[in-house]
C-alpha positions in Angstrom: -20.5 27.3 -64.2 -22.8 24.3 -63.8 -20.9 22.2 -66.5 -17.5 22.0 -68.0 -16.7 23.1 -71.6 -15.6 19.7 -72.5 -18.9 18.2 -71.5 -20.9 20.7 -73.7 -18.6 20.0 -76.6 -19.1 16.2 -76.3 -22.9 16.6 -76.0 -23.0 18.8 -79.1 -21.0 16.2 -81.1 -23.3 13.4 -79.9 -26.4 15.5 -80.9 -25.0 16.2 -84.4 -24.2 12.5 -84.9 -27.7 11.5 -83.7 -29.4 13.9 -86.2 -27.4 12.6 -89.1 -28.3 9.0 -88.1 -32.0 9.8 -87.9 -31.9 12.2 -90.9 -33.7 14.9 -88.9 -34.0 18.4 -90.5 -31.3 20.9 -89.5 -33.6 23.4 -87.8 -34.2 20.9 -85.0 -30.4 21.0 -84.1 -30.6 24.2 -82.0 -33.6 22.8 -80.1 -31.8 19.6 -79.3 -28.7 21.5 -78.2 -30.8 23.7 -75.8 -32.6 20.6 -74.5 -29.2 18.9 -73.8 -27.9 22.0 -72.1 -30.9 22.2 -69.9 -30.7 18.6 -68.8 -26.9 18.9 -68.1 -27.5 22.0 -65.9 -30.3 20.6 -63.8 -29.3 20.5 -60.1 -29.5 17.3 -58.1 -31.7 17.5 -55.0 -29.4 17.4 -51.8 -29.9 14.3 -49.6 -30.6 14.8 -45.8 -27.5 13.8 -43.7 -27.9 10.7 -41.5 -28.3 11.2 -37.7 -25.0 11.4 -35.8 -24.0 8.5 -33.8 -24.2 8.9 -30.0 -22.5 6.3 -27.7 -24.8 5.4 -24.8 -24.9 3.3 -21.6 -27.9 1.6 -20.2 -28.5 2.5 -16.6 -28.2 -0.4 -14.3 -28.6 -0.6 -10.5 -26.1 -2.7 -8.6 -24.4 -3.1 -5.3 -21.3 -0.9 -5.3 -18.4 -1.4 -2.7 -17.1 2.0 -1.5 -13.4 2.0 -0.6 -11.1 4.6 1.0 -7.4 4.8 0.7 -5.0 5.7 3.5 -1.3 6.3 3.2 0.8 3.8 5.2 4.2 2.4 5.9 5.3 -1.2 6.3 7.2 -2.7 9.3 8.3 -6.3 9.9 6.3 -8.5 12.2 9.4 -8.1 14.4 12.1 -5.5 13.7 15.0 -6.1 16.1 17.9 -3.7 16.1 21.4 -5.2 16.8 23.1 -2.9 19.3 26.6 -3.5 20.6 26.8 -3.8 24.4 30.6 -3.7 24.7 33.4 -1.5 23.3 36.1 -2.9 21.0 37.4 -3.4 17.4 35.0 -5.3 15.1 36.9 -8.4 14.1 34.4 -10.5 12.2 31.2 -10.2 10.0 29.6 -13.6 9.2 26.6 -12.9 7.0 25.5 -11.5 3.6 23.5 -8.4 3.8 19.9 -8.7 2.8 19.9 -12.5 3.2 18.0 -14.7 5.6 19.6 -15.6 8.9 18.7 -18.2 11.6 18.1 -17.6 15.3 21.4 -18.0 17.1 23.5 -17.5 14.0 26.8 -15.7 14.7 26.7 -12.3 12.9 29.5 -10.1 14.4 32.5 -10.6 16.7 34.2 -7.8 18.7 37.8 -8.2 19.9 37.4 -10.3 23.1 40.9 -10.0 24.6 40.1 -7.4 27.2 37.0 -9.2 28.3 38.7 -12.6 28.5 41.3 -11.1 30.8 38.6 -9.8 33.1 37.1 -13.3 33.1 40.4 -14.8 34.2 40.8 -12.2 36.9 37.3 -13.0 38.2 38.0 -16.7 38.2 41.1 -16.1 40.3 39.1 -14.1 42.8 36.5 -16.9 43.0 39.3 -19.4 43.8 40.6 -17.1 46.6 37.1 -16.7 48.0 36.5 -20.4 47.8 39.7 -21.1 49.7 38.8 -18.7 52.4 35.4 -20.3 52.6 36.9 -23.7 53.1 39.2 -22.5 55.9 36.3 -20.7 57.6 34.2 -23.8 57.4 36.9 -26.1 58.7 37.5 -23.7 61.6 33.8 -23.6 62.5 33.7 -27.4 62.4 36.6 -27.6 64.8 35.3 -25.0 67.3 31.7 -26.0 67.4 32.3 -29.4 69.3 34.7 -27.6 71.7 32.0 -25.0 72.4 29.5 -27.8 73.2 32.0 -29.1 75.8 32.6 -25.5 77.1 36.2 -25.9 76.1 36.1 -22.6 74.2 34.2 -19.5 75.0 30.9 -18.6 73.2 32.6 -15.5 71.8 35.1 -17.6 69.9 32.2 -19.7 68.5 30.3 -16.6 67.4 33.5 -15.3 65.7 33.9 -18.5 63.8 30.3 -18.5 62.7 30.5 -14.9 61.5 33.8 -15.7 59.6 32.1 -18.6 57.9 29.1 -16.5 56.9 31.4 -13.7 55.6 33.4 -16.2 53.6 30.2 -17.7 52.0 29.0 -14.2 51.1 32.4 -13.2 49.6 32.4 -16.5 47.6 28.9 -15.8 46.3 29.9 -12.3 45.3 33.0 -13.5 43.4 30.9 -16.0 41.6 28.5 -13.3 40.6 31.3 -11.1 39.4 32.7 -14.0 37.3 29.3 -14.6 35.8 29.0 -10.9 34.9 32.4 -10.9 33.2 31.5 -14.1 31.3 28.3 -12.3 30.1 30.3 -9.3 29.0 32.6 -11.7 27.2 29.6 -13.2 25.5 28.6 -9.8 24.2 31.6 -9.9 22.0 29.7 -12.5 19.9 26.6 -10.9 18.4 24.1 -13.5 17.3 20.7 -13.3 15.5 17.8 -13.1 18.0 15.3 -14.5 15.5 14.8 -16.1 12.2 14.6 -13.3 9.6 16.2 -11.1 7.1 19.2 -9.0 8.0 19.7 -5.5 6.5 22.8 -3.4 5.5 25.5 -3.3 8.1 26.4 0.0 9.7 29.9 -1.2 10.7 32.8 -2.8 8.8 35.7 -4.9 9.8 38.2 -2.8 11.8 35.7 -0.3 13.0 35.8 0.7 16.7 32.4 -0.2 18.2 31.1 1.7 21.3 28.2 1.0 23.6 26.7 4.5 23.1 25.8 6.6 20.2 25.2 5.6 16.5 28.4 3.5 16.5 26.6 1.0 18.7 23.8 0.4 16.1 25.2 -2.4 13.9 22.2 -3.7 11.9 18.6 -4.8 12.0 17.0 -8.2 11.7 13.3 -8.3 10.5 10.9 -11.2 10.7 8.9 -10.8 7.4 6.5 -13.8 7.4 3.9 -11.1 8.0 4.2 -7.4 7.7 2.6 -4.6 9.8 1.3 -1.5 8.0 0.7 1.6 10.1 -1.6 4.3 8.7 -3.4 7.3 10.1 -7.1 8.1 9.9 -8.9 11.3 10.7 -10.8 11.6 14.0 -14.2 11.7 12.2 -13.3 8.5 10.3 -12.3 6.8 13.5 -15.5 7.8 15.2 -17.5 6.4 12.3 -15.6 3.1 12.6 -16.3 2.9 16.3 -20.0 3.4 15.7 -20.1 0.6 13.2 -18.2 -1.8 15.4 -20.7 -1.1 18.2 -23.6 -2.3 16.0 -21.7 -5.5 15.1 -20.1 -4.4 11.8 -16.4 -5.3 11.2 -13.9 -4.3 8.7 -12.6 -7.4 7.0 -11.6 -6.2 3.5 -8.2 -4.6 3.7 -6.0 -4.4 0.6 -2.4 -3.1 0.3 -1.7 -1.0 -2.8 2.1 -0.8 -3.4 4.0 2.2 -4.7 4.0 0.8 -8.3 0.2 0.7 -8.3 0.0 -3.1 -7.9 -2.1 -4.8 -5.3 -0.6 -7.2 -2.7 -2.3 -10.6 -3.3 -3.0 -11.2 0.4 -5.8 -9.6 2.3 -5.0 -7.9 5.6 -6.6 -7.8 9.1 -6.8 -5.0 11.6 -4.4 -5.3 14.6 -5.1 -2.4 16.8 -5.6 1.4 17.0 -3.6 3.8 19.1 -4.8 4.7 22.5 -4.8 8.4 21.8 -5.5 10.9 19.0 -2.6 13.1 18.0 -3.6 16.6 19.0 -1.3 18.2 16.4 -2.8 16.4 13.4 -6.2 15.3 14.7 -5.5 11.7 13.5 -5.2 8.3 15.1 -2.7 5.6 14.1 -4.1 2.2 13.1 -2.1 -0.9 12.3 -3.0 -3.7 9.9 -1.2 -7.0 9.3 -0.7 -8.6 5.9 0.7 -12.1 5.2 3.9 -12.1 3.2 4.6 -15.7 2.2 6.9 -14.9 -0.8 8.9 -12.2 1.1 8.3 -9.4 -1.4 7.4 -6.9 1.2 10.1 -5.3 3.3 10.2 -2.9 6.2 10.0 0.8 5.3 8.0 0.5 2.1 5.3 3.1 1.5 1.9 2.2 0.1 -1.8 2.7 0.6 -4.2 0.6 2.7 -7.5 0.3 0.8 -10.4 -0.2 3.3 -13.9 -1.3 2.4 -16.0 1.4 4.1 -19.5 0.3 3.0 -21.5 -1.1 0.2 -24.1 1.0 -1.7 -27.2 -1.1 -2.3 -28.9 -0.8 -5.7 -26.8 2.2 -6.7 -27.1 3.9 -10.1 -23.6 4.2 -11.6 -22.7 5.9 -14.9 -19.4 7.0 -16.4 -18.2 10.5 -15.3 -18.0 11.4 -19.0 -21.8 11.3 -19.2 -22.2 14.0 -16.5 -21.9 17.7 -17.3 -21.4 20.2 -14.5 -22.6 23.8 -14.9 -22.2 26.2 -12.0 -22.6 23.4 -9.4 -25.6 21.8 -11.2 -25.2 18.4 -12.8 -27.0 17.2 -15.9 -27.0 14.2 -18.3 -28.3 13.6 -21.8 -31.0 10.9 -22.2 -31.9 9.1 -25.4 -35.7 8.7 -25.5 -37.7 6.1 -27.3 -37.6 8.2 -30.5 -33.8 8.4 -30.3 -34.0 12.1 -29.4 -31.6 13.7 -27.0 -33.2 15.1 -23.9 -31.4 16.9 -21.0 -32.1 16.0 -17.4 -30.9 17.4 -14.1 -29.4 14.8 -11.7 -27.9 14.7 -8.2 -24.5 13.0 -7.9 -23.0 11.0 -5.0 -19.7 9.1 -4.7 -17.1 9.0 -7.4 -16.0 5.4 -8.1 -12.9 5.3 -10.2 -14.0 6.7 -13.6 -17.7 6.3 -12.7 -20.1 8.3 -10.7 -23.0 7.3 -8.4 -26.2 9.1 -9.3 -28.4 9.5 -6.3 -31.4 11.2 -8.0 -32.7 11.7 -11.5 -32.1 8.4 -13.2 -33.8 5.0 -13.1 -32.8 1.6 -14.4 -32.9 0.7 -18.2 -32.7 4.4 -19.3 -30.2 5.2 -22.0 -27.6 7.9 -21.1 -25.6 9.4 -24.0 -21.9 10.0 -23.7 -21.9 13.3 -25.5 -18.5 14.2 -26.9 -19.7 16.1 -30.0 -20.7 19.7 -29.7 -23.0 19.4 -32.7 -25.3 17.1 -30.8 -27.7 19.4 -29.1 -30.9 18.7 -27.0 -33.7 17.7 -29.4 -31.3 16.2 -31.9 -32.1 12.8 -33.4 -29.2 10.4 -33.1 -28.2 6.9 -33.9 -27.5 5.1 -30.5 -24.4 2.9 -30.4 -23.2 1.1 -27.3 -20.4 2.9 -25.4 -17.1 1.0 -25.0 -15.1 2.2 -22.0 -11.4 2.7 -22.3 -9.9 -0.7 -21.4 -6.6 0.9 -20.1 -8.5 2.6 -17.3 -9.4 0.3 -14.5 -12.5 1.2 -12.5 -11.0 1.1 -9.0 -13.6 2.0 -6.3 -12.0 4.6 -4.1 -13.7 7.0 -1.8 -12.4 10.6 -1.3 -15.3 11.9 0.7 -17.1 9.5 3.0 
């Protein structure tokens, strides 16, 4: 039905009222009813739908930095392990784990009683040797003038000289033994070799410490004003780097990406590369150094070293959403001057975050549509609207294939 019963009823009533008001003859009533019915049933002409909106980006050429990420691990500028050099019971711990310590600060003590006893024994031996040296020297002083007067034989003089030399040697040996015992006694006090941060202790009060095995490894002190980051690169990447350095290019833009995705605020510099390539992995180890003024970086952290490989000059970059891949062929949708969608084949290069470098097929100032609607087909007329990228996605330039 093209009308509702209620509408026909109301039209009929209005027609009847109009006839009475105009005092028209009754035979005209059916004609007016039919005319009213015809007007009410007349269909409205459908309106053409407006063109669909198509987000677009205007092609721009720009210099694009190409980065590559390498997995790495951090180390302190100095990481010095504290290893016990004497055996004994641990009698003192004088630091808080994870805190800064000063060079020369006392950290551990090992029971020194055994080593103090050895020191006293060595001191006694030195005293005996010194006494023997004095006697030998006095005897030589007495015999030498007599030998000059031929009052004693030359044999007696030679014996006195030899005895004096032996006494001197024995005295020097006893002094060295005493010094050695004092050094061993000093090993009972373990002090920090540098200013740095001390880690978790591997030993507790009352533990028996030995010179060998894991029981000798007490702790580690790290200097963290700067951190070293070691990472590996493939042999091909290493050779490319060497070729660039030979023509005067240097890698100066190094960033450290931490495990939470944040970027360390300080830029790094290259320290060195290993002298050999690992034959099992085909990689070479490279070390970079990063300032760590606030001490947030610690030894053993994992992250990524982001290296500026090169800069693409006047590169054409569009969002990856604008590129369609079909059986290894890539195409984009162009909005022409008449706002009509046109399909064009392109050649792609490096992926840069959520963008793609187009090496062939596009030129500056062209409009590339971000087609997300299957109803927009080539040849369709659209209403172009500027494309707004997702703000939550940061365009981080990273290279996967150099």
